[in-house]
Structures are given as C-alpha cells and as structure tokens.
C-alpha positions as YAML, in Angstrom:
chain: A
units: angstrom
residues:
- id: 1
  name: UNK
  ca: [-16.64, 0.23, -16.92]
- id: 2
  name: UNK
  ca: [-12.80, 0.48, -15.66]
- id: 3
  name: UNK
  ca: [-12.35, 0.89, -11.51]
- id: 4
  name: UNK
  ca: [-9.64, 0.95, -9.47]
- id: 5
  name: UNK
  ca: [-8.72, 1.57, -5.58]
- id: 6
  name: UNK
  ca: [-7.26, 4.67, -4.01]
- id: 7
  name: UNK
  ca: [-4.87, 3.59, -0.87]
- id: 8
  name: UNK
  ca: [-2.96, 5.43, 1.14]
- id: 9
  name: UNK
  ca: [-0.65, 4.54, 4.08]
- id: 10
  name: UNK
  ca: [-1.78, 6.23, 7.37]
- id: 11
  name: UNK
  ca: [-1.60, 5.87, 11.26]
- id: 12
  name: UNK
  ca: [2.15, 6.45, 10.93]
- id: 13
  name: UNK
  ca: [2.22, 8.69, 14.15]
- id: 14
  name: UNK
  ca: [3.89, 7.52, 17.47]
- id: 15
  name: UNK
  ca: [3.53, 9.46, 20.74]
- id: 16
  name: UNK
  ca: [3.85, 12.82, 20.62]
- id: 17
  name: UNK
  ca: [5.41, 12.97, 17.13]
- id: 18
  name: UNK
  ca: [2.88, 13.60, 13.93]
- id: 19
  name: UNK
  ca: [3.34, 12.55, 10.33]
- id: 20
  name: UNK
  ca: [0.73, 12.70, 8.21]
- id: 21
  name: UNK
  ca: [-2.69, 14.34, 7.63]
- id: 22
  name: UNK
  ca: [-4.52, 11.46, 8.40]
- id: 23
  name: UNK
  ca: [-7.99, 13.10, 8.62]
- id: 24
  name: UNK
  ca: [-7.56, 14.54, 5.79]
- id: 25
  name: UNK
  ca: [-6.94, 11.99, 3.36]
- id: 26
  name: UNK
  ca: [-9.25, 9.93, 4.25]
- id: 27
  name: UNK
  ca: [-12.27, 11.20, 3.28]
- id: 28
  name: UNK
  ca: [-10.31, 10.80, -0.54]
- id: 29
  name: UNK
  ca: [-9.26, 7.47, -0.80]
- id: 30
  name: UNK
  ca: [-11.11, 4.56, -0.72]
- id: 31
  name: UNK
  ca: [-9.07, 2.32, 1.55]
- id: 32
  name: UNK
  ca: [-5.94, 2.65, 3.91]
- id: 33
  name: UNK
  ca: [-2.92, 1.09, 5.01]
- id: 34
  name: UNK
  ca: [-2.63, 1.38, 9.04]
- id: 35
  name: UNK
  ca: [1.23, 0.96, 10.40]
- id: 36
  name: UNK
  ca: [1.03, -1.52, 13.35]
- id: 37
  name: UNK
  ca: [3.60, -0.46, 15.67]
- id: 38
  name: UNK
  ca: [6.76, -1.58, 14.08]
- id: 39
  name: UNK
  ca: [7.82, 0.75, 11.96]
- id: 40
  name: UNK
  ca: [5.35, 3.84, 12.85]
- id: 41
  name: UNK
  ca: [2.18, 4.14, 14.68]
- id: 42
  name: UNK
  ca: [1.69, 2.88, 18.20]
- id: 43
  name: UNK
  ca: [-1.56, 1.12, 20.12]
- id: 44
  name: UNK
  ca: [-3.46, 5.07, 20.84]
- id: 45
  name: UNK
  ca: [-2.40, 5.73, 17.07]
- id: 46
  name: UNK
  ca: [-3.70, 2.60, 15.88]
- id: 47
  name: UNK
  ca: [-6.86, 2.42, 17.84]
- id: 48
  name: UNK
  ca: [-7.79, 6.19, 16.95]
- id: 49
  name: UNK
  ca: [-6.94, 5.56, 12.96]
- id: 50
  name: UNK
  ca: [-9.16, 2.52, 12.71]
- id: 51
  name: UNK
  ca: [-12.01, 4.44, 14.40]
- id: 52
  name: UNK
  ca: [-11.31, 7.12, 11.76]
- id: 53
  name: UNK
  ca: [-11.72, 4.89, 8.77]
- id: 54
  name: UNK
  ca: [-14.39, 3.05, 10.23]
- id: 55
  name: UNK
  ca: [-16.34, 6.23, 10.81]
- id: 56
  name: UNK
  ca: [-15.69, 7.08, 6.67]
- id: 57
  name: UNK
  ca: [-16.40, 3.64, 5.91]
- id: 58
  name: UNK
  ca: [-13.54, 3.29, 3.71]
- id: 59
  name: UNK
  ca: [-11.86, -0.25, 3.79]
- id: 60
  name: UNK
  ca: [-9.43, -1.11, 6.39]
- id: 61
  name: UNK
  ca: [-5.74, -2.87, 5.90]
- id: 62
  name: UNK
  ca: [-2.68, -3.69, 8.10]
- id: 63
  name: UNK
  ca: [0.49, -1.82, 7.23]
- id: 64
  name: UNK
  ca: [3.21, -4.44, 8.78]
- id: 65
  name: UNK
  ca: [6.89, -3.23, 8.59]
- id: 66
  name: UNK
  ca: [10.13, -4.26, 9.80]
- id: 67
  name: UNK
  ca: [10.43, -3.54, 13.50]
- id: 68
  name: UNK
  ca: [12.78, -0.62, 13.02]
- id: 69
  name: UNK
  ca: [10.74, 2.57, 14.33]
- id: 70
  name: UNK
  ca: [14.13, 4.80, 14.03]
- id: 71
  name: UNK
  ca: [14.69, 3.72, 10.15]
- id: 72
  name: UNK
  ca: [10.81, 4.15, 9.29]
- id: 73
  name: UNK
  ca: [11.01, 0.85, 8.15]
- id: 74
  name: UNK
  ca: [13.13, 1.51, 4.68]
- id: 75
  name: UNK
  ca: [16.41, -0.03, 5.90]
- id: 76
  name: UNK
  ca: [16.82, -3.61, 4.83]
- id: 77
  name: UNK
  ca: [16.96, -5.88, 7.62]
- id: 78
  name: UNK
  ca: [17.54, -9.37, 6.20]
- id: 79
  name: UNK
  ca: [15.06, -10.99, 7.70]
- id: 80
  name: UNK
  ca: [14.50, -15.18, 7.79]
- id: 81
  name: UNK
  ca: [11.23, -16.47, 6.22]
- id: 82
  name: UNK
  ca: [10.79, -17.38, 9.81]
- id: 83
  name: UNK
  ca: [10.94, -14.16, 11.17]
- id: 84
  name: UNK
  ca: [9.25, -12.68, 8.44]
- id: 85
  name: UNK
  ca: [6.21, -14.96, 9.07]
- id: 86
  name: UNK
  ca: [5.94, -14.33, 12.75]
- id: 87
  name: UNK
  ca: [6.55, -10.35, 12.24]
- id: 88
  name: UNK
  ca: [3.74, -10.25, 9.79]
- id: 89
  name: UNK
  ca: [1.58, -12.37, 12.13]
- id: 90
  name: UNK
  ca: [2.26, -10.58, 14.80]
- id: 91
  name: UNK
  ca: [1.73, -7.24, 13.31]
- id: 92
  name: UNK
  ca: [-1.92, -8.59, 11.47]
- id: 93
  name: UNK
  ca: [-3.28, -9.63, 14.41]
- id: 94
  name: UNK
  ca: [-2.75, -6.52, 16.59]
- id: 95
  name: UNK
  ca: [-4.41, -4.40, 14.03]
- id: 96
  name: UNK
  ca: [-7.23, -7.31, 13.70]
- id: 97
  name: UNK
  ca: [-7.66, -7.13, 17.39]
- id: 98
  name: UNK
  ca: [-8.87, -3.20, 17.15]
- id: 99
  name: UNK
  ca: [-10.92, -3.74, 14.43]
- id: 100
  name: UNK
  ca: [-12.96, -6.12, 16.18]
- id: 101
  name: UNK
  ca: [-13.33, -4.08, 18.92]
- id: 102
  name: UNK
  ca: [-14.72, -1.53, 16.54]
- id: 103
  name: UNK
  ca: [-16.67, -3.83, 14.69]
- id: 104
  name: UNK
  ca: [-15.13, -3.77, 11.65]
- id: 105
  name: UNK
  ca: [-13.47, -5.69, 9.02]
- id: 106
  name: UNK
  ca: [-9.92, -6.17, 8.01]
- id: 107
  name: UNK
  ca: [-9.74, -6.11, 4.48]
- id: 108
  name: UNK
  ca: [-6.46, -6.40, 3.51]
- id: 109
  name: UNK
  ca: [-2.69, -6.59, 4.09]
- id: 110
  name: UNK
  ca: [0.17, -4.06, 2.44]
- id: 111
  name: UNK
  ca: [3.67, -4.84, 3.41]
- id: 112
  name: UNK
  ca: [5.29, -1.58, 4.09]
- id: 113
  name: UNK
  ca: [8.79, 0.23, 3.02]
- id: 114
  name: UNK
  ca: [11.92, -1.91, 2.58]
- id: 115
  name: UNK
  ca: [10.00, -5.06, 3.79]
- id: 116
  name: UNK
  ca: [7.59, -4.70, 0.55]
- id: 117
  name: UNK
  ca: [10.55, -3.49, -1.92]
- id: 118
  name: UNK
  ca: [12.38, -6.96, -0.87]
- id: 119
  name: UNK
  ca: [9.52, -9.27, -0.98]
- id: 120
  name: UNK
  ca: [8.62, -7.85, -4.38]
- id: 121
  name: UNK
  ca: [12.23, -9.61, -5.52]
- id: 122
  name: UNK
  ca: [12.56, -12.07, -2.92]
- id: 123
  name: UNK
  ca: [10.33, -15.55, -3.48]
- id: 124
  name: UNK
  ca: [11.22, -16.48, -0.22]
- id: 125
  name: UNK
  ca: [10.46, -13.94, 1.81]
- id: 126
  name: UNK
  ca: [7.35, -13.13, -0.31]
- id: 127
  name: UNK
  ca: [5.87, -16.62, 0.24]
- id: 128
  name: UNK
  ca: [6.42, -16.10, 3.87]
- id: 129
  name: UNK
  ca: [4.28, -13.27, 4.08]
- id: 130
  name: UNK
  ca: [2.02, -14.92, 2.12]
- id: 131
  name: UNK
  ca: [1.62, -17.65, 3.90]
- id: 132
  name: UNK
  ca: [1.35, -15.26, 7.03]
- id: 133
  name: UNK
  ca: [-1.39, -13.68, 5.63]
- id: 134
  name: UNK
  ca: [-3.36, -16.83, 4.56]
- id: 135
  name: UNK
  ca: [-2.76, -18.30, 7.88]
- id: 136
  name: UNK
  ca: [-4.14, -14.97, 9.68]
- id: 137
  name: UNK
  ca: [-7.32, -15.12, 7.48]
- id: 138
  name: UNK
  ca: [-7.46, -16.37, 3.62]
- id: 139
  name: UNK
  ca: [-10.48, -14.04, 2.74]
- id: 140
  name: UNK
  ca: [-7.66, -10.96, 3.32]
- id: 141
  name: UNK
  ca: [-6.22, -9.30, -0.20]
- id: 142
  name: UNK
  ca: [-2.74, -9.13, -0.30]
- id: 143
  name: UNK
  ca: [-1.50, -6.17, -2.07]
- id: 144
  name: UNK
  ca: [2.19, -6.30, -3.27]
- id: 145
  name: UNK
  ca: [3.98, -4.40, -6.38]
- id: 146
  name: UNK
  ca: [2.37, -5.29, -9.69]
- id: 147
  name: UNK
  ca: [4.28, -8.41, -11.25]
- id: 148
  name: UNK
  ca: [6.28, -8.92, -7.99]
- id: 149
  name: UNK
  ca: [7.27, -11.72, -6.76]
- id: 150
  name: UNK
  ca: [4.79, -11.02, -3.48]
- id: 151
  name: UNK
  ca: [2.18, -10.92, -6.03]
- id: 152
  name: UNK
  ca: [3.35, -14.73, -7.08]
- id: 153
  name: UNK
  ca: [3.25, -16.46, -3.89]
- id: 154
  name: UNK
  ca: [0.05, -14.64, -2.43]
- id: 155
  name: UNK
  ca: [-1.61, -16.32, -5.97]
- id: 156
  name: UNK
  ca: [0.55, -19.46, -4.90]
- id: 157
  name: UNK
  ca: [-1.43, -19.95, -1.34]
- id: 158
  name: UNK
  ca: [-4.69, -19.19, -2.58]
- id: 159
  name: UNK
  ca: [-5.06, -15.72, -1.52]
- id: 160
  name: UNK
  ca: [-7.02, -12.66, -3.53]
- id: 161
  name: UNK
  ca: [-4.06, -10.23, -4.68]
- id: 162
  name: UNK
  ca: [-4.20, -6.42, -5.54]
- id: 163
  name: UNK
  ca: [-1.39, -5.34, -7.80]
- id: 164
  name: UNK
  ca: [-0.53, -1.84, -7.04]
- id: 165
  name: UNK
  ca: [1.15, 1.04, -8.62]
- id: 166
  name: UNK
  ca: [3.07, 3.85, -7.23]
- id: 167
  name: UNK
  ca: [1.85, 7.40, -8.62]
- id: 168
  name: UNK
  ca: [5.08, 9.73, -7.70]
- id: 169
  name: UNK
  ca: [7.92, 6.99, -7.94]
- id: 170
  name: UNK
  ca: [9.64, 6.08, -11.62]
- id: 171
  name: UNK
  ca: [9.94, 2.89, -12.69]
- id: 172
  name: UNK
  ca: [12.80, 0.33, -14.28]
- id: 173
  name: UNK
  ca: [12.75, -0.93, -17.21]
- id: 174
  name: UNK
  ca: [12.14, -4.57, -15.48]
- id: 175
  name: UNK
  ca: [8.97, -3.01, -14.01]
- id: 176
  name: UNK
  ca: [10.17, -2.10, -10.02]
- id: 177
  name: UNK
  ca: [10.85, 0.85, -8.32]
- id: 178
  name: UNK
  ca: [13.42, 3.23, -9.18]
- id: 179
  name: UNK
  ca: [15.68, 3.01, -5.65]
- id: 180
  name: UNK
  ca: [15.13, 6.37, -3.82]
- id: 181
  name: UNK
  ca: [19.09, 6.62, -3.52]
- id: 182
  name: UNK
  ca: [18.77, 7.16, -7.01]
- id: 183
  name: UNK
  ca: [17.81, 11.17, -8.32]
- id: 184
  name: UNK
  ca: [14.60, 9.81, -10.65]
- id: 185
  name: UNK
  ca: [13.02, 7.94, -7.84]
- id: 186
  name: UNK
  ca: [10.44, 10.31, -7.82]
- id: 187
  name: UNK
  ca: [8.00, 11.99, -10.06]
- id: 188
  name: UNK
  ca: [7.60, 15.68, -9.29]
- id: 189
  name: UNK
  ca: [5.56, 17.00, -12.93]
- id: 190
  name: UNK
  ca: [1.98, 16.46, -11.16]
- id: 191
  name: UNK
  ca: [0.36, 16.79, -14.67]
- id: 192
  name: UNK
  ca: [2.45, 14.16, -16.07]
- id: 193
  name: UNK
  ca: [1.61, 11.75, -12.80]
- id: 194
  name: UNK
  ca: [-1.95, 12.19, -13.58]
- id: 195
  name: UNK
  ca: [-2.21, 11.18, -16.70]
- id: 196
  name: UNK
  ca: [0.19, 8.15, -16.19]
- id: 197
  name: UNK
  ca: [-2.23, 7.17, -13.48]
- id: 198
  name: UNK
  ca: [-5.48, 7.42, -15.65]
- id: 199
  name: UNK
  ca: [-3.21, 5.69, -18.63]
- id: 200
  name: UNK
  ca: [-2.22, 3.03, -16.56]
- id: 201
  name: UNK
  ca: [-5.91, 2.12, -15.24]
- id: 202
  name: UNK
  ca: [-7.37, 2.36, -18.95]
- id: 203
  name: UNK
  ca: [-4.31, 0.98, -20.88]
- id: 204
  name: UNK
  ca: [-2.18, -1.31, -18.58]
- id: 205
  name: UNK
  ca: [1.20, 0.30, -19.87]
- id: 206
  name: UNK
  ca: [3.49, 3.24, -18.70]
- id: 207
  name: UNK
  ca: [6.46, 4.30, -19.72]
- id: 208
  name: UNK
  ca: [9.53, 3.70, -17.76]
- id: 209
  name: UNK
  ca: [12.12, 6.08, -16.41]
- id: 210
  name: UNK
  ca: [14.23, 5.21, -19.53]
- id: 211
  name: UNK
  ca: [11.04, 5.86, -21.86]
- id: 212
  name: UNK
  ca: [10.58, 1.95, -22.34]
- id: 213
  name: UNK
  ca: [6.58, 0.50, -22.56]
- id: 214
  name: UNK
  ca: [6.32, -1.73, -20.17]
- id: 215
  name: UNK
  ca: [2.73, -3.50, -18.64]
- id: 216
  name: UNK
  ca: [1.33, -3.15, -15.55]
- id: 217
  name: UNK
  ca: [-1.85, -4.06, -14.25]
- id: 218
  name: UNK
  ca: [-3.33, -1.44, -11.64]
- id: 219
  name: UNK
  ca: [-5.76, -2.94, -9.17]
- id: 220
  name: UNK
  ca: [-4.33, -0.42, -7.03]
- id: 221
  name: UNK
  ca: [-3.06, 3.28, -6.80]
- id: 222
  name: UNK
  ca: [-0.94, 4.48, -3.57]
- id: 223
  name: UNK
  ca: [-1.27, 8.11, -3.15]
- id: 224
  name: UNK
  ca: [0.08, 9.95, -0.39]
- id: 225
  name: UNK
  ca: [-1.77, 12.43, 1.90]
- id: 226
  name: UNK
  ca: [1.97, 14.07, 4.22]
- id: 227
  name: UNK
  ca: [0.78, 17.53, 3.36]
- id: 228
  name: UNK
  ca: [-1.67, 19.88, 1.99]
- id: 229
  name: UNK
  ca: [0.47, 19.90, -1.30]
- id: 230
  name: UNK
  ca: [-0.21, 16.32, -1.55]
- id: 231
  name: UNK
  ca: [-3.89, 16.73, -0.87]
- id: 232
  name: UNK
  ca: [-4.42, 18.79, -3.49]
- id: 233
  name: UNK
  ca: [-2.91, 16.24, -5.88]
- id: 234
  name: UNK
  ca: [-5.04, 13.41, -4.91]
- id: 235
  name: UNK
  ca: [-7.89, 15.43, -5.48]
- id: 236
  name: UNK
  ca: [-6.84, 16.19, -8.80]
- id: 237
  name: UNK
  ca: [-6.12, 12.22, -9.02]
- id: 238
  name: UNK
  ca: [-9.87, 11.64, -8.11]
- id: 239
  name: UNK
  ca: [-11.03, 14.64, -10.73]
- id: 240
  name: UNK
  ca: [-8.72, 12.93, -13.60]
- id: 241
  name: UNK
  ca: [-10.60, 9.50, -12.93]
- id: 242
  name: UNK
  ca: [-13.91, 11.04, -12.55]
- id: 243
  name: UNK
  ca: [-13.63, 12.52, -15.84]
- id: 244
  name: UNK
  ca: [-12.52, 9.29, -17.35]
- id: 245
  name: UNK
  ca: [-15.54, 7.67, -16.10]
- id: 246
  name: UNK
  ca: [-13.28, 5.23, -13.90]
- id: 247
  name: UNK
  ca: [-14.87, 4.77, -10.63]
- id: 248
  name: UNK
  ca: [-12.97, 4.77, -7.12]
- id: 249
  name: UNK
  ca: [-13.34, 1.72, -5.07]
- id: 250
  name: UNK
  ca: [-11.54, -0.82, -2.82]
- id: 251
  name: UNK
  ca: [-10.63, -4.03, -3.98]
- id: 252
  name: UNK
  ca: [-12.58, -6.98, -2.29]
- id: 253
  name: UNK
  ca: [-11.46, -9.87, -0.72]
- id: 254
  name: UNK
  ca: [-12.53, -14.08, -1.57]
...
C-alpha cells in the first residue's frame, strides 16, 4: 500500500505578530517543521508550537533558515559552508531543547526558504547542512527537495532522507522549483494540484511547467495552511489520498 507524509511549516509567528493558523492545520498533517528563531519564530512561539504538535501526536521537525527575520529567510545570504553548519547546529539545538523539555523526540530537519533552495543546487552548502544534522543526531531524517543536492549529501553522510514534493509549486524540466520571481511559479488550479499529488505518490511522475513528464519521488508532501482557503485545500488533499487508499504517516528515521 502507498503511504506519504504530509508536512507543514509552522511556528512562524514572532512577538505580537501572528502568521499562520497553526492550531487549525496541525490536526490535518502528520509532520510539522517548526521555525527556530532565525527567519521566523521566537522562543515563546517555539515552545507553544512544540506543545501543540506534541499534544496532537504528530512528528516534530526543526525548520532552520537564514538569519533574516526581515526577509523571512527568502533572500540569499551567500553563507559560507562553515557559517551554514554553525547556524544549522544552533537552530536544531534550540528546538531540540524545547522538545526535550516537553518529553518528545525531534524527528526531522527541513531547511527553510532560500537556504532550502540553495542547498538543492549547491553541493558544498548541502554537505555542510547534512553534516550539521548528522553531528547533532544521526537518527534525524533530513528533508530536502526531491532529486536535489541535499538529498545526495544526506545519503552520503548516512542520514535517512525524505524527498519532498510541493503541492502548489510548478517545476522546471530539470525537476527544481520554478522561481517565485516568475509568473508561473505557483499553481492556482486546486483540482489540478490535488490530482497531481495523487499522481506523484502513485506513479512518481508529474508534468513540468513546460508539459514535460519528469520523475519525482515523493516521500513527503508540503502543504500550506496560512489561511482558511488553504485549510480547505489541505482537507481536499487528505480526502483524495484516502479515496486512493494512500496512508498518511510521518517519515521515520533510522
């Protein structure tokens, strides 16, 4: 039987500023990626989000990003591998502390934003991130863009990896995400997006933005729950997967 993980990026509020509908989306996913205070989040938000996820019984992951609160981690900072390693260790360690205080295990690590995008194509950066994850805890799962450099780097150091697919993003013929700066970066046809999720889980293929059939392994599906409309979309994905007999469960580490 087919199975897949549904993950969502959470804990991205900061101080008095609220972002996302964390309490509403958590029951709809099997894994969450919690911001660690660099691109978003703060210690109080981290603590609250860990508690929400722990109470719901879903898998908890660290979501480290560039140190860029103003840019939400979506600006390229051109970190050296040494800096990327240190920032990754720092952020995973912070979230692991909140998990330990709550009595739950940290399950995985998924980089955020431009750190994620750069690690998909930059082998040296990917190697630094993978080594940081391994050095913190070799049983952690490393989540990265399907077919990207981060997946190769994780395997090379001995980590369990999870290849990620994005429901609402178009892909190039090379299997990478179409840049957000381009008009066709996002998929707005929900029916098409839901059908594509089922296809990628069952067949391992999708159509690129140009219409070419490309192969993608989808161990985990990224969904977004930033607003009520997005929450309904997540529910449609869950219903479609259930109708096809596809189980929803987190990716387990070593």
